N, C-alpha and C positions, 0 to 999 in steps of 0.2 A: 849263675852269672859267669863262673869261670869257664864253663863249657861254651858259652856264647862267645867269649873272647877267643878261645882256642879255635872255634869254627870260623870266626872272622879272619884269623890269621891264616888258617888253611885255605879259605876261599881267596884271600889276597895272594897267597903263593901260587895257587892254581891259576888265578887270573894272570899273574905275571908270566908264568910258564906258557900259558895260552897265547899271550901277546908276543912272546919271543918266537913261538912257532908260526904265528900269523905273519910277523915281520919277516921271518926267514922265507916263508912261502911267497910273500909278495916280492922280496928281493930276488928270488930265483926266477920268478915270472911264470906265467901260466903255460907258455910254450915248452919250457924246460920240464915242468911237472907233467905235462901231457905226453911228452915224447921219451922221457928218461925213466926207466924202471928204478934205477938207483936213486934218483932224486925223489921219486915217490916213496921208496922204502925209507929213506933218511929223513924226509920231512913230514909226509902225511901219516905214516904209521905211528910215530910218537904222539902226534896230535890226536889220533884216534884212540890210542891207549890212554891218554890223559882223559879223554871224554868217557871211555869205558870205566875208568877208576872213579871219576866224579859221579857217574851214573850209579855205580855199585854202592858207593858210600851214601848217596842220597837214598837209595832204596833201603839199605840196611838201617839208616837212621829213622826213616819213616816207619819201618816195621817195628823197630824197638820202641819208639815213642807211641805208636798206635796201640801196641799190645800193652804197654805200661799204662796208658790212659784208659784203655778199655776196662781195666779192673778197678780203677780209681773213680771213674765217672758213673753215669747212669747206664747200667748194663742193659736194661730193658729198652731204653731209647736207642742204644747202639744196635741191638738185635732187630729192632723195628726198622731202622735205616738199612741194615743189611738185607732184610727181607724185602723191603721196597725195591732195592737195587736188583735183587734176584728176580723179582716180579717184572721189572722193566726189561731185564735180559730175556726172560721167557716170552714176554709180549713181542719184543723185537725179533726173536727167532721165529715165532709163529706167524708174524705179519710179513716177514721177509719173503721176497720173490726169489726164484731160482732160475731166471732166464740167463742163459749163457751168452755172453757177448761174442761177436765174431771178431777175432783178433788174428788176422792172417800173418802178422810178422812174428808171432811167438813160435818157439821151437816145439813146445808142448801145449796141447789145448787146455783151456780152462774147463774144469769139471763142474757139474751141476752142484756138487757139494761145496766146492770152493766158492762158487758164485752165491750160493745160499748163505754161507757164513759171512761173506763180505757184505751182502745186503743186510744181514742181521746186525752186523757191527755198525753200519751206516745208520740203520733205523734206530738203534740204541743211542748213537751219538746225537741224532736229531731230537729224540725224545728228551734226553738229558740237556741238550742245548736250549730247547724251548722251555724246559723247567727252570733252568738257570736264568734265562732272560726274564721269564715271568717273575721269578723271585727278586731280581734286581729292580724291576719296574714296581713291584708291590712295595719293596723296601723304600724306594724313592718316593712313592706316593705317600706312604705312612710318614716319612720324614717331612714332606711338604705340609702335611696336615698338622703336624705338631708345630 
């Protein structure tokens, strides 16, 4: 419970800092931020560093609690879920196409490998999206039946 209060306070402080940077960037105006490198360095860079710090803290906390709960819960179910995810990744990679799009405005061309990995990522995203939507619909139907 104490950790929950600490995290709420940290989130509140990060939100206030973010609001200050947002207000500062709105006050300066988009034209100043677009044309002035100094304004970009003074306003946008701290905003980005705040985002990086929050992202890093989030990833660290997720990893800590995931590893902690991995060994306290049902390990077989966890490994089954990881195996299912890996199977979806493999299916997405095998099904993905590798057609290279024509992008004349790029300095360097898109390779077939890059196109294949992008297609694989999109395929995995679509598979997981369909699975998530199906799970929500199934849960909603089960809830209506009760």
